[in-house]
Legacy VTK file of the C-alpha trace (Angstrom):
# vtk DataFile Version 3.0
C-alpha trace
ASCII
DATASET POLYDATA
POINTS 104 float
11.412 5.531 -10.988
9.931 7.271 -8.553
10.984 10.028 -6.918
14.555 12.178 -5.723
15.049 10.434 -2.657
15.720 9.006 -0.041
11.559 8.574 -0.278
9.865 6.467 1.788
8.400 3.235 1.492
4.816 0.692 3.335
5.152 -2.302 2.772
1.715 -4.455 3.810
2.310 -8.245 3.395
-1.148 -10.085 4.021
-2.862 -13.515 4.054
-6.438 -12.990 3.151
-9.394 -15.261 5.224
-10.431 -18.346 2.586
-13.609 -16.091 1.720
-12.790 -12.283 0.799
-15.997 -11.443 -1.168
-15.152 -7.475 -1.637
-11.835 -7.235 -0.896
-10.148 -7.023 -4.473
-13.073 -4.247 -5.185
-12.690 -2.165 -2.249
-8.558 -2.654 -3.209
-9.000 -0.852 -5.665
-10.548 2.306 -4.296
-8.154 2.136 -1.595
-5.581 2.658 -4.970
-7.440 4.776 -6.881
-7.807 6.987 -2.969
-4.856 6.569 -2.718
-3.104 8.422 -6.222
-4.548 11.566 -5.431
-2.872 11.295 -1.752
-0.788 15.405 -1.020
2.901 12.672 -1.173
1.176 9.992 -2.809
4.899 8.779 -5.066
3.577 5.257 -6.616
1.426 2.065 -6.003
3.404 -1.840 -6.423
1.776 -5.501 -6.180
1.241 -9.202 -6.687
-0.844 -12.071 -4.851
-0.278 -15.434 -4.575
-1.143 -16.672 -1.336
0.948 -14.052 0.601
0.328 -11.096 -0.699
2.690 -8.551 -1.229
1.548 -4.099 -1.747
4.310 -1.154 -1.250
3.693 2.349 -1.743
5.590 4.561 -2.017
5.670 8.531 0.160
7.280 11.703 0.094
7.373 12.220 3.781
6.214 9.963 6.604
3.159 12.908 7.810
1.976 12.380 4.223
2.061 8.346 5.267
0.467 9.257 9.351
-2.182 11.089 7.106
-2.854 8.666 4.184
-3.588 6.085 7.028
-5.648 9.231 9.054
-7.629 9.270 5.053
-12.030 8.933 6.092
-12.162 6.000 3.594
-8.976 4.627 3.722
-9.255 3.905 7.769
-13.074 2.256 6.752
-11.010 0.026 4.138
-9.099 -0.779 7.430
-11.486 -1.632 9.440
-13.329 -4.068 6.869
-9.582 -5.655 6.328
-9.502 -6.396 10.612
-12.680 -7.855 10.783
-13.505 -9.504 7.559
-10.472 -10.784 4.864
-7.579 -10.663 5.880
-6.147 -13.577 8.831
-2.753 -12.539 9.269
-0.355 -8.317 8.112
1.886 -6.319 8.469
3.035 -3.141 7.628
6.877 -1.849 6.995
7.651 1.761 6.942
10.512 2.643 5.670
13.077 4.760 4.441
14.069 4.535 0.336
17.708 6.040 0.620
19.073 5.003 -2.955
17.774 3.195 -6.106
18.808 1.635 -9.273
16.881 -1.016 -12.302
18.261 -2.852 -15.102
16.263 -3.083 -18.239
12.483 -2.496 -19.264
9.367 -2.585 -17.575
7.083 -4.736 -18.891
LINES 1 105
104 0 1 2 3 4 5 6 7 8 9 10 11 12 13 14 15 16 17 18 19 20 21 22 23 24 25 26 27 28 29 30 31 32 33 34 35 36 37 38 39 40 41 42 43 44 45 46 47 48 49 50 51 52 53 54 55 56 57 58 59 60 61 62 63 64 65 66 67 68 69 70 71 72 73 74 75 76 77 78 79 80 81 82 83 84 85 86 87 88 89 90 91 92 93 94 95 96 97 98 99 100 101 102 103
């Protein structure tokens, strides 16, 4: 699917504040920016009440560089001050993967 294993997944789960003006636009900008980063492999997300975003990376170092990227740091600050009432970040090593069928 993404790359030869092992690789890494950053799982970001969140709950938004009732008012989240500008959030969707920033999320789109951050996804586009992440795609330009060294070590980026892919991205998946879904949002109902709970948002789940998973980004995939070749190494822990590439994840660290993304976390420290200047525009991403600004978005993180806005997230804490304006958009999120809760979030959790998990970093996982993907040892194996398999799939069935075709994605639409």
